[in-house]
C-alpha positions in Angstrom: -125.1 -92.4 -156.3 -126.7 -89.6 -154.9 -125.3 -90.1 -151.5 -121.7 -89.7 -153.1 -122.5 -86.8 -154.8 -124.1 -85.1 -151.7 -121.1 -86.1 -149.5 -118.6 -85.1 -151.9 -115.8 -82.6 -150.7 -116.2 -80.5 -153.9 -119.9 -80.0 -153.3 -119.4 -78.9 -149.8 -116.5 -76.6 -150.8 -118.7 -75.0 -153.6 -121.7 -74.5 -150.9 -119.2 -72.8 -148.7 -117.5 -70.4 -151.4 -120.8 -69.6 -153.0 -123.6 -69.5 -150.4 -125.7 -67.1 -152.6 -125.4 -69.7 -155.7 -126.5 -72.3 -153.1 -129.7 -70.3 -152.2 -130.5 -69.7 -155.9 -130.2 -73.7 -156.6 -132.6 -74.3 -153.5 -135.1 -71.8 -154.7 -135.1 -73.5 -158.1 -135.6 -76.9 -156.5 -138.4 -75.8 -154.6 -140.3 -74.3 -157.5 -139.5 -77.1 -159.6 -141.2 -79.3 -157.0 -144.2 -77.3 -156.5 -144.5 -77.0 -160.2 -144.7 -80.8 -160.5 -147.0 -81.0 -157.5 -149.4 -78.4 -159.2 -149.3 -80.1 -162.5 -150.2 -83.5 -161.2 -153.2 -81.9 -159.1 -154.3 -80.1 -162.2 -154.2 -83.3 -164.3 -155.7 -85.6 -161.6 -157.8 -83.8 -159.1 -161.0 -82.9 -161.0 -159.4 -82.0 -164.3 -162.8 -81.1 -166.0 -163.5 -78.4 -163.2 -160.5 -76.1 -162.5 -162.4 -74.1 -160.2 -163.6 -77.0 -158.0 -160.2 -78.4 -158.2 -158.6 -75.0 -156.8 -161.3 -74.8 -154.3 -160.6 -78.4 -153.1 -157.0 -77.6 -152.9 -157.5 -74.6 -150.7 -159.6 -76.5 -148.4 -157.4 -79.3 -148.1 -154.4 -77.0 -147.4 -156.3 -75.2 -144.8 -157.4 -78.4 -143.0 -153.9 -79.5 -143.1 -152.4 -76.2 -141.5 -155.4 -76.4 -139.0 -154.7 -79.8 -137.9 -150.8 -79.0 -137.6 -151.9 -75.9 -135.7 -150.4 -73.7 -138.3 -146.8 -74.3 -136.9 -143.7 -74.8 -138.8 -141.4 -74.9 -135.8 -140.1 -78.4 -136.7 -138.5 -76.9 -139.7 -136.5 -74.4 -137.9 -132.8 -75.3 -137.5 
């Protein structure tokens, strides 16, 4: 069902006619995704100690970025 919506000519036409609206939709989708991830981390990653949970997230994020050489070239089109 999602593939049908994604490939629909009407959606492609709307994206072409209103590129700024498409950008706004993408921004909201990213914000909602990160809000969900953040909420899960708050709930399950050291829920009794928010400071330790935040520091752990910072450390894990830094380690992941270090291991990836701080590159996001593969995300470019």
